Biotite code that builds the C-alpha atoms (Angstrom):
import biotite.structure as struc

atoms = struc.array([
    struc.Atom([-4.640, 9.408, 3.638], chain_id="A", res_id=1, res_name="GLN", atom_name="CA", element="C"),
    struc.Atom([-4.744, 6.520, 5.790], chain_id="A", res_id=2, res_name="VAL", atom_name="CA", element="C"),
    struc.Atom([-6.605, 5.512, 8.925], chain_id="A", res_id=3, res_name="GLN", atom_name="CA", element="C"),
    struc.Atom([-5.438, 2.466, 10.235], chain_id="A", res_id=4, res_name="LEU", atom_name="CA", element="C"),
    struc.Atom([-7.598, 0.233, 13.204], chain_id="A", res_id=5, res_name="VAL", atom_name="CA", element="C"),
    struc.Atom([-5.482, -2.515, 15.261], chain_id="A", res_id=6, res_name="GLU", atom_name="CA", element="C"),
    struc.Atom([-7.697, -4.807, 17.378], chain_id="A", res_id=7, res_name="SER", atom_name="CA", element="C"),
    struc.Atom([-7.264, -8.564, 19.035], chain_id="A", res_id=8, res_name="GLY", atom_name="CA", element="C"),
    struc.Atom([-5.067, -7.704, 21.496], chain_id="A", res_id=9, res_name="GLY", atom_name="CA", element="C"),
    struc.Atom([-5.619, -8.816, 25.057], chain_id="A", res_id=10, res_name="GLY", atom_name="CA", element="C"),
    struc.Atom([-4.413, -10.678, 28.016], chain_id="A", res_id=11, res_name="LEU", atom_name="CA", element="C"),
    struc.Atom([-2.766, -14.274, 27.525], chain_id="A", res_id=12, res_name="VAL", atom_name="CA", element="C"),
    struc.Atom([-0.519, -16.791, 29.661], chain_id="A", res_id=13, res_name="GLN", atom_name="CA", element="C"),
    struc.Atom([3.139, -16.993, 28.351], chain_id="A", res_id=14, res_name="ALA", atom_name="CA", element="C"),
    struc.Atom([3.397, -19.402, 26.043], chain_id="A", res_id=15, res_name="GLY", atom_name="CA", element="C"),
    struc.Atom([-0.169, -18.765, 24.753], chain_id="A", res_id=16, res_name="GLY", atom_name="CA", element="C"),
    struc.Atom([-1.038, -16.714, 20.926], chain_id="A", res_id=17, res_name="SER", atom_name="CA", element="C"),
    struc.Atom([-2.660, -14.250, 19.738], chain_id="A", res_id=18, res_name="LEU", atom_name="CA", element="C"),
    struc.Atom([-3.516, -12.446, 16.609], chain_id="A", res_id=19, res_name="ARG", atom_name="CA", element="C"),
    struc.Atom([-3.436, -9.188, 15.833], chain_id="A", res_id=20, res_name="LEU", atom_name="CA", element="C"),
    struc.Atom([-5.563, -7.483, 13.082], chain_id="A", res_id=21, res_name="SER", atom_name="CA", element="C"),
    struc.Atom([-4.920, -3.909, 11.428], chain_id="A", res_id=22, res_name="CYS", atom_name="CA", element="C"),
    struc.Atom([-7.818, -3.002, 8.879], chain_id="A", res_id=23, res_name="ALA", atom_name="CA", element="C"),
    struc.Atom([-7.189, 0.164, 6.739], chain_id="A", res_id=24, res_name="ALA", atom_name="CA", element="C"),
    struc.Atom([-8.909, 2.102, 4.534], chain_id="A", res_id=25, res_name="SER", atom_name="CA", element="C"),
    struc.Atom([-7.812, 5.248, 2.608], chain_id="A", res_id=26, res_name="GLY", atom_name="CA", element="C"),
    struc.Atom([-5.031, 4.949, -0.334], chain_id="A", res_id=27, res_name="ARG", atom_name="CA", element="C"),
    struc.Atom([-5.205, 1.694, -1.776], chain_id="A", res_id=28, res_name="THR", atom_name="CA", element="C"),
    struc.Atom([-3.716, -0.728, 0.420], chain_id="A", res_id=29, res_name="PHE", atom_name="CA", element="C"),
    struc.Atom([-1.547, -2.786, -1.814], chain_id="A", res_id=30, res_name="SER", atom_name="CA", element="C"),
    struc.Atom([0.762, 0.477, -2.510], chain_id="A", res_id=31, res_name="THR", atom_name="CA", element="C"),
    struc.Atom([1.782, 0.621, 0.831], chain_id="A", res_id=32, res_name="TYR", atom_name="CA", element="C"),
    struc.Atom([3.973, -1.633, 2.849], chain_id="A", res_id=33, res_name="ALA", atom_name="CA", element="C"),
    struc.Atom([3.004, -1.654, 6.555], chain_id="A", res_id=34, res_name="MET", atom_name="CA", element="C"),
    struc.Atom([4.953, -2.525, 10.054], chain_id="A", res_id=35, res_name="GLY", atom_name="CA", element="C"),
    struc.Atom([4.165, -3.425, 13.257], chain_id="A", res_id=36, res_name="TRP", atom_name="CA", element="C"),
    struc.Atom([5.416, -1.628, 16.458], chain_id="A", res_id=37, res_name="PHE", atom_name="CA", element="C"),
    struc.Atom([5.613, -1.990, 19.884], chain_id="A", res_id=38, res_name="ARG", atom_name="CA", element="C"),
    struc.Atom([5.632, 0.219, 22.641], chain_id="A", res_id=39, res_name="GLN", atom_name="CA", element="C"),
    struc.Atom([6.349, 0.119, 26.870], chain_id="A", res_id=40, res_name="THR", atom_name="CA", element="C"),
    struc.Atom([5.443, 2.972, 29.157], chain_id="A", res_id=41, res_name="PRO", atom_name="CA", element="C"),
    struc.Atom([8.703, 4.651, 29.457], chain_id="A", res_id=42, res_name="GLY", atom_name="CA", element="C"),
    struc.Atom([10.430, 3.374, 26.714], chain_id="A", res_id=43, res_name="ASN", atom_name="CA", element="C"),
    struc.Atom([10.582, 4.228, 22.839], chain_id="A", res_id=44, res_name="GLU", atom_name="CA", element="C"),
    struc.Atom([8.275, 2.662, 20.194], chain_id="A", res_id=45, res_name="ARG", atom_name="CA", element="C"),
    struc.Atom([10.019, -0.602, 18.859], chain_id="A", res_id=46, res_name="GLU", atom_name="CA", element="C"),
    struc.Atom([10.116, -1.959, 15.515], chain_id="A", res_id=47, res_name="PHE", atom_name="CA", element="C"),
    struc.Atom([9.080, -5.415, 15.553], chain_id="A", res_id=48, res_name="VAL", atom_name="CA", element="C"),
    struc.Atom([8.056, -6.794, 12.033], chain_id="A", res_id=49, res_name="ALA", atom_name="CA", element="C"),
    struc.Atom([7.071, -5.534, 8.304], chain_id="A", res_id=50, res_name="ARG", atom_name="CA", element="C"),
    struc.Atom([5.981, -6.756, 4.816], chain_id="A", res_id=51, res_name="ILE", atom_name="CA", element="C"),
    struc.Atom([6.296, -5.108, 1.691], chain_id="A", res_id=52, res_name="THR", atom_name="CA", element="C"),
    struc.Atom([3.541, -4.306, -0.681], chain_id="A", res_id=53, res_name="ARG", atom_name="CA", element="C"),
    struc.Atom([2.795, -7.264, -2.252], chain_id="A", res_id=54, res_name="ASN", atom_name="CA", element="C"),
    struc.Atom([4.013, -9.706, 1.115], chain_id="A", res_id=55, res_name="GLY", atom_name="CA", element="C"),
    struc.Atom([6.723, -10.981, -0.324], chain_id="A", res_id=56, res_name="GLY", atom_name="CA", element="C"),
    struc.Atom([9.709, -9.631, 1.972], chain_id="A", res_id=57, res_name="ASN", atom_name="CA", element="C"),
    struc.Atom([9.207, -9.719, 5.627], chain_id="A", res_id=58, res_name="THR", atom_name="CA", element="C"),
    struc.Atom([11.443, -8.869, 8.199], chain_id="A", res_id=59, res_name="TYR", atom_name="CA", element="C"),
    struc.Atom([11.585, -9.378, 12.352], chain_id="A", res_id=60, res_name="TYR", atom_name="CA", element="C"),
    struc.Atom([13.013, -7.744, 14.779], chain_id="A", res_id=61, res_name="ALA", atom_name="CA", element="C"),
    struc.Atom([15.785, -10.522, 16.335], chain_id="A", res_id=62, res_name="ASP", atom_name="CA", element="C"),
    struc.Atom([13.560, -10.940, 19.788], chain_id="A", res_id=63, res_name="SER", atom_name="CA", element="C"),
    struc.Atom([10.119, -11.708, 17.572], chain_id="A", res_id=64, res_name="VAL", atom_name="CA", element="C"),
    struc.Atom([12.068, -14.044, 15.483], chain_id="A", res_id=65, res_name="LYS", atom_name="CA", element="C"),
    struc.Atom([10.634, -17.769, 14.474], chain_id="A", res_id=66, res_name="GLY", atom_name="CA", element="C"),
    struc.Atom([7.591, -16.709, 17.054], chain_id="A", res_id=67, res_name="ARG", atom_name="CA", element="C"),
    struc.Atom([5.819, -14.209, 15.062], chain_id="A", res_id=68, res_name="PHE", atom_name="CA", element="C"),
    struc.Atom([4.499, -13.918, 11.781], chain_id="A", res_id=69, res_name="THR", atom_name="CA", element="C"),
    struc.Atom([3.017, -10.941, 9.784], chain_id="A", res_id=70, res_name="ILE", atom_name="CA", element="C"),
    struc.Atom([1.150, -11.490, 6.987], chain_id="A", res_id=71, res_name="SER", atom_name="CA", element="C"),
    struc.Atom([-1.177, -9.263, 4.630], chain_id="A", res_id=72, res_name="ARG", atom_name="CA", element="C"),
    struc.Atom([-4.355, -9.777, 2.878], chain_id="A", res_id=73, res_name="ASP", atom_name="CA", element="C"),
    struc.Atom([-4.789, -6.858, 0.148], chain_id="A", res_id=74, res_name="ASN", atom_name="CA", element="C"),
    struc.Atom([-8.315, -8.007, -0.931], chain_id="A", res_id=75, res_name="ALA", atom_name="CA", element="C"),
    struc.Atom([-9.479, -6.995, 2.725], chain_id="A", res_id=76, res_name="LYS", atom_name="CA", element="C"),
    struc.Atom([-7.114, -4.374, 3.446], chain_id="A", res_id=77, res_name="ASN", atom_name="CA", element="C"),
    struc.Atom([-5.420, -6.155, 6.983], chain_id="A", res_id=78, res_name="THR", atom_name="CA", element="C"),
    struc.Atom([-1.926, -7.014, 7.964], chain_id="A", res_id=79, res_name="VAL", atom_name="CA", element="C"),
    struc.Atom([-2.315, -9.116, 10.560], chain_id="A", res_id=80, res_name="TYR", atom_name="CA", element="C"),
    struc.Atom([0.405, -10.231, 12.795], chain_id="A", res_id=81, res_name="LEU", atom_name="CA", element="C"),
    struc.Atom([0.281, -13.762, 14.386], chain_id="A", res_id=82, res_name="GLN", atom_name="CA", element="C"),
    struc.Atom([1.694, -14.352, 17.746], chain_id="A", res_id=83, res_name="MET", atom_name="CA", element="C"),
    struc.Atom([3.104, -17.363, 19.278], chain_id="A", res_id=84, res_name="ASN", atom_name="CA", element="C"),
    struc.Atom([4.985, -18.491, 22.415], chain_id="A", res_id=85, res_name="SER", atom_name="CA", element="C"),
    struc.Atom([4.287, -15.707, 23.895], chain_id="A", res_id=86, res_name="LEU", atom_name="CA", element="C"),
    struc.Atom([6.696, -14.038, 26.939], chain_id="A", res_id=87, res_name="LYS", atom_name="CA", element="C"),
    struc.Atom([5.666, -11.613, 29.493], chain_id="A", res_id=88, res_name="PRO", atom_name="CA", element="C"),
    struc.Atom([8.669, -9.736, 27.960], chain_id="A", res_id=89, res_name="GLU", atom_name="CA", element="C"),
    struc.Atom([5.842, -9.055, 24.815], chain_id="A", res_id=90, res_name="ASP", atom_name="CA", element="C"),
    struc.Atom([3.870, -6.968, 26.851], chain_id="A", res_id=91, res_name="THR", atom_name="CA", element="C"),
    struc.Atom([3.613, -3.804, 25.011], chain_id="A", res_id=92, res_name="ALA", atom_name="CA", element="C"),
    struc.Atom([0.741, -2.040, 23.204], chain_id="A", res_id=93, res_name="VAL", atom_name="CA", element="C"),
    struc.Atom([1.191, -2.975, 19.120], chain_id="A", res_id=94, res_name="TYR", atom_name="CA", element="C"),
    struc.Atom([1.004, -0.349, 16.643], chain_id="A", res_id=95, res_name="TYR", atom_name="CA", element="C"),
    struc.Atom([0.415, -1.034, 13.354], chain_id="A", res_id=96, res_name="CYS", atom_name="CA", element="C"),
    struc.Atom([1.875, 1.950, 10.396], chain_id="A", res_id=97, res_name="ALA", atom_name="CA", element="C"),
    struc.Atom([2.251, 2.726, 6.755], chain_id="A", res_id=98, res_name="VAL", atom_name="CA", element="C"),
    struc.Atom([6.100, 2.205, 5.994], chain_id="A", res_id=99, res_name="ASP", atom_name="CA", element="C"),
    struc.Atom([6.647, 5.638, 3.195], chain_id="A", res_id=100, res_name="ASN", atom_name="CA", element="C"),
    struc.Atom([10.018, 4.705, 2.300], chain_id="A", res_id=101, res_name="SER", atom_name="CA", element="C"),
    struc.Atom([10.494, 3.952, -1.291], chain_id="A", res_id=102, res_name="PRO", atom_name="CA", element="C"),
    struc.Atom([11.057, 0.451, -1.082], chain_id="A", res_id=103, res_name="TYR", atom_name="CA", element="C"),
    struc.Atom([9.290, -0.670, 2.015], chain_id="A", res_id=104, res_name="GLY", atom_name="CA", element="C"),
    struc.Atom([11.939, -2.387, 3.372], chain_id="A", res_id=105, res_name="LEU", atom_name="CA", element="C"),
    struc.Atom([12.645, -0.134, 6.642], chain_id="A", res_id=106, res_name="ASP", atom_name="CA", element="C"),
    struc.Atom([12.466, -0.754, 10.014], chain_id="A", res_id=107, res_name="THR", atom_name="CA", element="C"),
    struc.Atom([13.190, 3.032, 11.342], chain_id="A", res_id=108, res_name="ARG", atom_name="CA", element="C"),
    struc.Atom([10.255, 4.622, 13.044], chain_id="A", res_id=109, res_name="ILE", atom_name="CA", element="C"),
    struc.Atom([10.912, 8.133, 10.852], chain_id="A", res_id=110, res_name="ARG", atom_name="CA", element="C"),
    struc.Atom([9.671, 6.095, 7.386], chain_id="A", res_id=111, res_name="ALA", atom_name="CA", element="C"),
    struc.Atom([6.429, 5.320, 9.396], chain_id="A", res_id=112, res_name="TYR", atom_name="CA", element="C"),
    struc.Atom([3.979, 8.153, 8.648], chain_id="A", res_id=113, res_name="ASP", atom_name="CA", element="C"),
    struc.Atom([0.344, 6.521, 9.500], chain_id="A", res_id=114, res_name="TYR", atom_name="CA", element="C"),
    struc.Atom([0.102, 4.707, 12.662], chain_id="A", res_id=115, res_name="TRP", atom_name="CA", element="C"),
    struc.Atom([-3.466, 3.280, 14.364], chain_id="A", res_id=116, res_name="GLY", atom_name="CA", element="C"),
    struc.Atom([-4.404, 4.025, 17.790], chain_id="A", res_id=117, res_name="LEU", atom_name="CA", element="C"),
    struc.Atom([-2.899, 0.905, 19.147], chain_id="A", res_id=118, res_name="GLY", atom_name="CA", element="C"),
    struc.Atom([-3.566, -2.366, 20.826], chain_id="A", res_id=119, res_name="THR", atom_name="CA", element="C"),
    struc.Atom([-2.951, -3.686, 24.438], chain_id="A", res_id=120, res_name="GLN", atom_name="CA", element="C"),
    struc.Atom([-1.154, -7.039, 24.861], chain_id="A", res_id=121, res_name="VAL", atom_name="CA", element="C"),
    struc.Atom([-0.303, -8.480, 27.802], chain_id="A", res_id=122, res_name="THR", atom_name="CA", element="C"),
    struc.Atom([1.415, -11.561, 28.879], chain_id="A", res_id=123, res_name="VAL", atom_name="CA", element="C"),
    struc.Atom([0.788, -13.377, 32.313], chain_id="A", res_id=124, res_name="SER", atom_name="CA", element="C"),
    struc.Atom([3.209, -15.338, 33.437], chain_id="A", res_id=125, res_name="SER", atom_name="CA", element="C"),
])
């Protein structure tokens, strides 16, 4: 079992930055890969970024590549999402999740089986 709690969301103007955090508890943090997803009302949850167990491999959705950075601190049981140059279309509820795929390289929702409750990010134009 893994419990995840996201924080760091809020209201920011376009072009601004936010850093999301996701604190994990339960199973040893360094044994699982992590991902960030986001969802807007009426739409499916979409992949944003993922990071492997030791942080050595990351991958991003094209829509956020070059603006967002995922990282993790295994000593603090926390994964981060640094979001720069935010756009109004980044407005969403952001979720962190545990990737239980064999190699921790998956971007499909079905590979993730523990989720936080989400944190709202709103970007004003």
